[in-house]
C-alpha positions as CSV (number, residue, x, y, z in Angstrom):
1,M,-70.8,39.9,49.1
2,N,-70.6,36.3,50.2
3,I,-67.3,35.1,48.7
4,H,-66.0,31.5,48.8
5,L,-62.3,30.9,48.2
6,S,-61.4,27.4,47.0
7,A,-57.7,26.6,47.8
8,I,-57.8,29.3,50.6
9,A,-54.7,28.1,52.5
10,G,-52.3,29.4,49.9
11,T,-50.4,32.4,51.1
12,A,-51.9,34.8,48.5
13,M,-55.4,33.4,48.9
14,A,-55.4,33.6,52.7
15,S,-54.1,37.2,52.4
16,L,-56.9,38.0,50.0
17,A,-59.4,36.5,52.4
18,G,-58.2,38.9,55.1
19,L,-58.3,42.0,52.8
20,L,-61.8,41.1,51.6
21,R,-63.0,40.6,55.2
22,E,-61.7,44.1,56.1
23,R,-63.7,45.5,53.2
24,G,-66.9,44.0,54.7
25,H,-67.4,40.8,52.7
26,Q,-68.4,37.5,54.2
27,I,-65.7,34.9,53.5
28,T,-65.7,31.1,53.5
29,G,-63.0,28.8,52.3
30,S,-61.8,25.3,51.6
31,D,-58.6,23.5,50.9
32,Q,-56.9,20.1,51.0
33,D,-53.7,20.7,53.0
34,I,-53.8,23.4,55.7
35,Y,-50.7,24.2,57.8
36,P,-49.0,27.2,59.5
37,P,-48.5,30.0,59.1
38,M,-51.6,30.4,56.9
39,S,-53.8,28.0,59.0
40,T,-53.0,30.2,62.0
41,Q,-53.8,33.4,60.1
42,L,-57.2,32.1,58.9
43,E,-58.1,30.8,62.4
44,E,-57.3,34.3,63.8
45,L,-59.5,35.9,61.2
46,G,-62.4,33.6,62.1
47,V,-62.7,32.4,58.5
48,P,-64.4,28.9,58.4
49,V,-62.4,26.5,56.3
50,R,-63.5,23.1,55.2
51,S,-61.3,20.2,54.1
52,P,-60.8,18.2,52.0
53,Y,-62.3,19.4,48.7
54,A,-65.9,18.5,48.1
55,E,-68.9,19.9,46.2
56,G,-70.7,20.7,49.5
57,N,-67.9,23.1,50.5
58,V,-69.0,25.7,48.0
59,P,-72.1,27.6,49.2
60,A,-74.9,27.6,46.6
61,D,-75.7,31.2,47.5
62,A,-72.1,32.4,47.1
63,D,-72.1,35.6,45.1
64,L,-68.5,34.8,43.9
65,V,-66.2,31.9,44.0
66,V,-62.4,32.5,43.8
67,I,-60.7,29.5,42.2
68,G,-57.1,29.0,43.3
69,N,-54.5,28.1,40.7
70,A,-53.8,24.7,42.3
71,L,-57.3,23.5,41.2
72,S,-58.1,22.1,37.7
73,R,-60.9,20.4,35.9
74,G,-62.0,17.3,37.8
75,N,-61.7,19.0,41.2
76,P,-65.2,18.6,42.7
77,E,-65.4,22.3,43.7
78,V,-64.4,23.4,40.2
79,E,-67.0,21.1,38.7
80,V,-69.9,22.2,40.9
81,V,-69.2,25.9,40.2
82,L,-69.3,25.2,36.5
83,D,-72.4,23.2,36.8
84,R,-74.2,25.9,38.7
85,K,-72.8,28.7,36.4
86,Q,-71.7,30.5,39.6
87,R,-69.7,33.7,39.1
88,M,-66.0,32.9,39.5
89,S,-62.7,34.7,39.4
90,S,-59.0,34.2,40.0
91,M,-57.1,35.5,43.0
92,P,-55.1,38.1,41.0
93,A,-58.0,39.4,39.0
94,L,-60.2,39.9,42.1
95,L,-57.3,41.5,44.0
96,A,-56.7,43.9,41.2
97,E,-60.3,45.0,40.8
98,E,-61.4,44.9,44.4
99,V,-58.3,46.2,46.2
100,I,-55.4,47.5,44.0
101,R,-57.3,49.7,41.6
102,G,-57.2,53.3,42.9
103,H,-53.8,52.8,44.6
104,T,-50.3,53.4,43.4
105,S,-49.2,49.9,42.7
106,L,-45.7,48.7,43.5
107,V,-45.1,45.2,42.2
108,V,-42.1,43.0,43.2
109,A,-41.2,40.2,40.8
110,G,-38.4,37.9,39.9
111,T,-37.5,34.2,40.3
112,H,-35.9,34.7,43.7
113,G,-36.3,37.1,46.6
114,K,-39.8,38.4,46.0
115,T,-41.2,37.7,49.4
116,T,-38.3,39.2,51.3
117,T,-38.0,42.3,49.0
118,T,-41.8,42.9,49.2
119,S,-41.6,42.7,53.0
120,M,-38.6,45.0,53.2
121,L,-40.3,47.5,50.9
122,A,-43.5,47.5,52.9
123,Y,-41.5,47.9,56.2
124,L,-39.4,50.8,54.8
125,M,-42.6,52.6,53.7
126,E,-44.5,51.9,56.9
127,E,-41.7,53.1,59.1
128,G,-41.2,56.0,56.7
129,G,-44.7,57.2,57.4
130,L,-46.5,56.2,54.2
131,D,-48.9,53.7,55.8
132,P,-49.0,51.4,52.7
133,S,-51.4,48.5,52.0
134,F,-49.7,45.2,51.0
135,L,-50.1,41.6,50.1
136,I,-47.0,39.4,50.5
137,G,-46.4,35.7,49.7
138,G,-45.2,35.1,53.2
139,V,-45.5,36.4,56.7
140,P,-43.1,39.3,57.7
141,V,-42.0,39.0,61.3
142,D,-42.6,42.7,61.8
143,F,-46.2,42.7,60.6
144,A,-47.3,39.2,61.8
145,R,-49.7,38.9,58.9
146,S,-49.1,38.6,55.1
147,Y,-51.5,41.5,54.2
148,R,-52.6,44.9,55.4
149,Q,-55.1,47.5,54.5
150,G,-53.3,50.8,55.1
151,K,-54.6,54.4,54.7
152,G,-51.8,55.5,52.4
153,R,-52.1,55.7,48.6
154,H,-49.6,52.8,47.9
155,F,-50.3,49.1,47.5
156,V,-47.2,46.8,47.7
157,V,-47.7,43.4,46.1
158,E,-45.6,40.4,45.5
159,G,-45.8,39.7,41.8
160,D,-45.7,35.9,41.0
161,E,-45.1,34.7,37.4
162,Y,-47.1,31.6,38.1
163,D,-50.4,31.3,36.3
164,C,-53.7,32.6,37.7
165,A,-56.2,29.8,37.4
166,F,-57.2,26.9,35.1
167,F,-59.2,29.3,33.0
168,D,-56.5,32.1,32.9
169,K,-53.0,30.9,32.1
170,R,-51.4,34.4,32.2
171,P,-48.8,35.2,34.9
172,K,-50.4,36.7,38.0
173,F,-48.5,39.9,37.9
174,I,-50.2,40.9,34.6
175,H,-53.2,41.9,36.7
176,Y,-51.5,44.1,39.2
177,L,-51.6,47.5,37.5
178,P,-47.9,48.3,38.2
179,D,-46.8,51.9,38.5
180,T,-43.4,50.8,39.7
181,A,-42.0,47.2,39.4
182,V,-39.0,45.4,40.6
183,I,-37.6,42.4,38.7
184,G,-34.7,41.2,40.8
185,N,-33.5,38.3,38.7
186,L,-34.8,35.8,36.1
187,E,-34.1,32.1,35.9
188,Y,-35.8,29.0,34.6
189,D,-38.4,27.8,37.0
190,H,-42.0,26.4,37.2
191,A,-41.3,23.5,34.8
192,D,-45.0,22.5,35.0
193,I,-46.1,25.6,33.1
194,Y,-43.0,27.0,31.3
195,P,-41.2,24.7,28.8
196,D,-37.9,26.6,28.8
197,L,-36.2,29.8,29.9
198,A,-37.4,31.7,26.8
199,A,-41.0,31.1,27.9
200,V,-40.2,32.6,31.3
201,Q,-38.6,35.6,29.7
202,T,-41.8,36.1,27.6
203,A,-43.8,36.1,30.8
204,F,-41.7,38.9,32.2
205,V,-41.8,40.8,28.9
206,R,-45.6,40.9,29.5
207,L,-45.0,42.6,32.8
208,L,-42.8,45.2,31.1
209,Q,-45.5,45.8,28.7
210,V,-48.1,46.8,31.3
211,I,-45.9,49.3,33.2
212,P,-47.0,52.8,32.0
213,R,-44.5,55.1,30.3
214,R,-44.5,57.4,33.3
215,G,-43.7,54.3,35.5
216,L,-40.4,52.8,36.8
217,L,-38.7,49.4,36.5
218,V,-36.0,48.6,39.0
219,A,-33.9,45.7,37.5
220,G,-31.1,43.5,38.8
221,I,-28.5,43.5,36.1
222,E,-26.5,40.6,37.5
223,S,-29.1,38.3,35.8
224,A,-28.2,37.9,32.1
225,P,-31.6,36.6,31.1
226,L,-33.2,39.7,32.6
227,V,-30.7,42.1,31.0
228,A,-31.6,40.5,27.6
229,I,-35.3,41.7,27.9
230,L,-34.7,45.1,29.4
231,P,-34.7,46.8,25.9
232,R,-38.4,45.9,25.8
233,A,-39.3,48.2,28.6
234,L,-41.1,51.4,27.6
235,C,-40.8,53.1,31.0
236,R,-37.8,54.5,33.0
237,V,-35.3,51.8,34.1
238,E,-33.0,51.9,37.1
239,T,-30.5,49.1,37.6
240,F,-29.0,47.6,40.7
241,A,-26.1,45.2,41.3
242,L,-23.3,44.3,43.7
243,G,-19.8,45.3,42.7
244,Q,-20.5,46.5,39.2
245,D,-21.7,49.6,37.5
246,A,-25.4,50.2,38.1
247,D,-27.7,53.1,39.2
248,W,-27.8,51.5,42.6
249,R,-24.6,49.7,43.5
250,G,-23.6,47.7,46.6
251,D,-20.0,47.4,47.6
252,E,-18.0,46.1,50.6
253,V,-20.6,43.5,51.3
254,G,-20.2,41.0,54.2
255,P,-21.0,40.1,57.8
256,H,-20.7,43.0,60.3
257,P,-18.4,42.2,63.3
258,D,-21.3,43.2,65.7
259,G,-23.8,41.0,63.9
260,G,-25.9,41.1,60.8
261,W,-24.6,42.2,57.4
262,R,-23.3,45.5,56.0
263,F,-22.8,47.0,52.6
264,R,-21.9,50.4,51.2
265,L,-24.5,51.9,48.9
266,R,-23.9,54.1,45.9
267,A,-26.7,55.7,43.9
268,G,-26.4,57.9,40.9
269,G,-22.6,58.1,41.5
270,R,-23.0,59.3,45.1
271,D,-21.7,57.4,48.1
272,L,-24.6,57.1,50.5
273,G,-22.5,55.4,53.2
274,E,-22.7,52.1,55.0
275,Y,-26.0,50.3,55.5
276,R,-26.7,47.5,57.9
277,Q,-29.3,44.8,58.2
278,Q,-30.1,41.7,60.3
279,L,-30.6,39.4,57.3
280,A,-27.6,37.4,56.2
281,G,-26.3,36.8,52.7
282,E,-25.5,38.7,49.5
283,H,-28.9,37.8,48.1
284,N,-30.5,39.7,50.9
285,V,-28.3,42.7,50.3
286,R,-29.6,42.7,46.7
287,N,-33.1,42.5,48.0
288,A,-32.5,45.4,50.3
289,I,-31.0,47.6,47.6
290,A,-34.0,47.0,45.4
291,A,-36.4,47.8,48.3
292,I,-34.5,51.1,49.0
293,A,-34.7,52.1,45.3
294,V,-38.4,51.6,45.1
295,A,-39.0,53.2,48.6
296,R,-37.2,56.3,47.3
297,E,-39.6,56.4,44.3
298,A,-42.5,56.2,46.7
299,G,-41.2,59.0,48.9
300,V,-38.8,57.5,51.5
301,D,-35.4,59.1,51.3
302,P,-32.5,56.6,51.2
303,E,-31.0,58.2,54.3
304,K,-34.3,57.4,56.1
305,S,-34.1,53.8,54.8
306,R,-30.6,53.5,56.2
307,E,-32.0,54.3,59.7
308,I,-35.0,51.9,59.3
309,L,-33.3,48.9,57.6
310,P,-31.5,47.5,60.6
311,R,-34.8,47.0,62.4
312,F,-36.3,44.8,59.8
313,R,-36.5,41.3,61.2
314,G,-37.2,39.2,58.1
315,V,-39.9,36.8,57.0
316,K,-41.1,33.6,58.5
317,R,-39.8,30.5,56.6
318,R,-36.8,32.5,55.2
319,L,-33.8,31.3,57.2
320,E,-36.1,31.4,60.2
321,V,-34.7,30.0,63.5
322,K,-37.4,27.5,64.6
323,G,-35.7,26.7,67.8
324,R,-32.6,25.5,69.7
325,A,-32.3,22.2,71.5
326,R,-29.3,20.3,72.8
327,G,-27.0,23.0,71.5
328,V,-28.4,22.5,67.9
329,V,-30.0,25.3,66.0
330,V,-32.9,24.4,63.6
331,Y,-33.7,26.7,60.7
332,D,-36.6,26.6,58.3
333,D,-36.2,27.9,54.8
334,F,-38.5,27.9,51.8
335,A,-35.8,27.3,49.2
336,H,-36.9,24.9,46.5
337,H,-34.8,26.0,43.5
338,P,-31.0,25.3,43.2
339,T,-30.0,28.9,43.2
340,A,-32.1,29.5,46.4
341,V,-30.6,26.5,48.1
342,K,-27.0,27.6,47.2
343,E,-27.6,31.2,48.5
344,T,-29.2,30.0,51.7
345,L,-26.3,27.7,52.5
346,L,-23.8,30.3,51.5
347,A,-25.5,32.8,53.8
348,L,-25.2,30.4,56.7
349,R,-21.6,29.6,55.8
350,T,-20.4,33.2,55.6
351,G,-22.2,34.5,58.6
352,A,-21.1,34.1,62.2
353,P,-18.6,31.3,62.7
354,A,-20.1,28.1,64.0
355,A,-18.4,25.3,65.9
356,G,-20.3,22.4,64.4
357,R,-21.5,21.1,61.1
358,L,-24.1,22.5,58.7
359,V,-26.7,19.8,57.9
360,A,-29.2,20.3,55.1
361,V,-32.5,18.4,54.9
362,F,-34.3,18.7,51.6
363,E,-37.8,17.8,50.6
364,P,-38.4,18.0,46.8
365,R,-41.9,19.4,46.9
366,S,-42.4,22.1,44.2
367,Y,-43.2,20.7,40.8
368,T,-39.8,21.9,39.4
369,S,-37.8,20.3,42.3
370,R,-39.5,17.0,41.7
371,T,-38.3,16.9,38.0
372,R,-35.0,15.9,36.6
373,V,-34.5,19.3,35.0
374,F,-32.5,20.6,38.0
375,Q,-31.0,17.4,39.3
376,D,-27.4,18.2,38.5
377,D,-27.9,21.8,39.6
378,F,-29.2,20.6,43.0
379,A,-26.2,18.4,43.4
380,R,-23.9,21.4,43.0
381,A,-26.1,23.7,45.1
382,F,-25.7,21.5,48.2
383,Q,-21.9,21.7,48.2
384,G,-22.2,24.4,51.0
385,A,-23.5,21.8,53.5
386,D,-21.4,19.3,55.5
387,A,-24.1,16.7,55.3
388,V,-27.3,16.4,53.2
389,I,-30.4,14.3,53.7
390,V,-32.8,14.1,50.8
391,A,-36.4,13.0,51.7
392,A,-38.9,11.3,49.5
393,A,-40.4,13.7,46.9
394,H,-43.9,14.9,47.8
395,L,-46.5,13.3,45.5
396,P,-44.0,12.2,42.9
397,G,-46.8,10.7,40.8
398,K,-47.9,14.2,39.6
399,V,-44.7,14.3,37.5
400,P,-44.5,12.0,34.5
401,E,-42.1,9.1,35.2
402,K,-39.7,9.9,32.5
403,E,-39.3,13.5,33.8
404,R,-39.2,12.6,37.5
405,L,-36.4,13.3,39.9
406,S,-34.5,10.3,41.3
407,E,-33.8,11.0,45.0
408,R,-31.1,8.2,45.0
409,D,-29.4,9.6,41.9
410,L,-29.4,13.0,43.5
411,V,-27.8,11.7,46.7
412,S,-25.2,9.8,44.6
413,A,-24.3,13.0,42.7
414,I,-24.0,15.0,46.0
415,A,-21.8,12.3,47.5
416,S,-19.6,12.3,44.4
417,H,-18.5,15.8,45.6
418,G,-17.1,14.2,48.8
419,Q,-20.1,15.0,51.1
420,D,-22.0,12.9,53.5
421,A,-25.3,12.5,51.6
422,R,-28.1,10.0,52.1
423,F,-31.7,9.3,51.1
424,I,-34.1,8.9,54.1
425,A,-37.6,8.8,52.9
426,G,-39.9,9.7,55.8
427,V,-40.0,12.4,58.4
428,D,-39.9,10.1,61.4
429,E,-36.9,8.3,60.1
430,I,-35.1,11.6,59.4
431,V,-35.8,12.8,62.9
432,A,-34.5,9.6,64.4
433,H,-31.3,9.7,62.4
434,L,-30.6,13.3,63.2
435,A,-31.3,12.8,66.9
436,R,-28.6,10.1,66.9
437,E,-26.1,12.1,64.8
438,L,-26.3,15.7,65.8
439,R,-23.9,17.3,68.2
440,E,-23.7,20.5,70.1
441,G,-22.8,23.4,67.8
442,D,-24.4,21.8,64.7
443,R,-26.9,23.7,62.6
444,V,-29.8,22.0,60.6
445,V,-31.6,23.8,57.8
446,I,-34.9,22.3,56.6
447,L,-35.5,23.1,53.0
448,S,-39.1,22.7,51.8
449,N,-41.8,24.9,50.4
450,G,-44.5,23.0,52.3
451,G,-45.3,21.7,55.7
452,F,-42.9,18.7,55.5
453,G,-44.9,16.7,58.0
454,G,-44.2,19.0,60.9
455,I,-40.5,18.0,60.8
456,H,-39.2,21.1,62.6
457,G,-41.3,20.6,65.7
458,K,-40.7,16.9,65.8
459,L,-37.0,17.3,65.5
460,L,-36.8,20.0,68.2
461,A,-39.1,17.9,70.5
462,T,-36.9,14.8,70.0
463,L,-33.7,16.7,70.5
464,G,-35.1,18.3,73.7
465,A,-36.1,14.9,75.0
466,S,-32.8,13.3,74.1
467,A,-29.9,12.8,76.5
468,P,-26.9,15.0,75.6
469,V,-24.5,13.3,73.2
470,S,-20.8,13.9,73.8
471,R,-18.4,14.5,71.0
């Protein structure tokens, strides 16, 4: 078929484009904002992408148009598809029918950690000889692409609770035909589509309801809102946690003297020994335990996983080192929820000792992070940093004024905890400030779920061109 993907530059959509091409379909696409790593992936695939959105982007002879969930009524591509009565679908629905059906489906869900856990699981299964297919909401370093069409019987997919399309408001993971599912944790998020925590819980109950009785749910029981809905599961349930009773329990968690992190794993009351991984932070230990549990269900023995796990190198944009210049390390991280920010900063704090300061640069970009709902939580989340810069929110006008985050109020709240906090609106001004202030040994973590104006490259280039600054 000739298939056009509107909003193709989203991670899942770009991955679907790759899978469809491998299945012999002709693919075109369009989007408004295109940036790495998905722009690079689409270019490598040879998929033609038009920008910005326009009626003329959608081929009149397309057999199917996939409408991304970022698009709504009023978008010119949505309107022309409706006017023509062209066949249309959502990304999750097409993925399920065209790719997942016929596979054993392993769905990784939860408010945090989905991308890393999905990547770990796919890697454990690949190195364990199962040759899985997968679609991940990020780019694993070890695979270099966010998707793969393997020859094995398993399909590993990141299960997002966000809605599917303007015409299908169900959570994406409802479509994914789960045989085994992970729910790592559950918190309030996505304030644009869920009014409260109870609504988020209802979405995850719907996931529980589509797991067959013979299936398996692996659940993180350190999350009280998740524990509250577990009685609704009709399948087997295995639990995991750090330092408390669970089917899969992690103990003695912390940095390893030789680098990376370690933990002792117990399963079913048996001590499975010490495990090591390159990824820092307790949150990544939880991710690893969930991946090991599901890999065991798929056929990879935990002892084999212990051998494989230290080789896993992580995911781009998850505490990814973008470069070093003038003795300063610059990290990129996707964190856009207070819990994710807190865990990211904690991982950097409790890892290898650093001589300098930890500086956090935050762009409120997701809908939820641009609202007031988490303003106080963000102020507390940034306590792990020595200095914080808050940038101007991305497209703040999309949030009603009464509900909108105040960047200056957030900075004041952070400063009230005794930290160096300031509001600097633009990327160029932030880079200029950092170039003056940073010293050898400092670490900068850029926190945004978007391109953030190419700030990482600009900062590294400016630092590299700057004269050394003495302490």
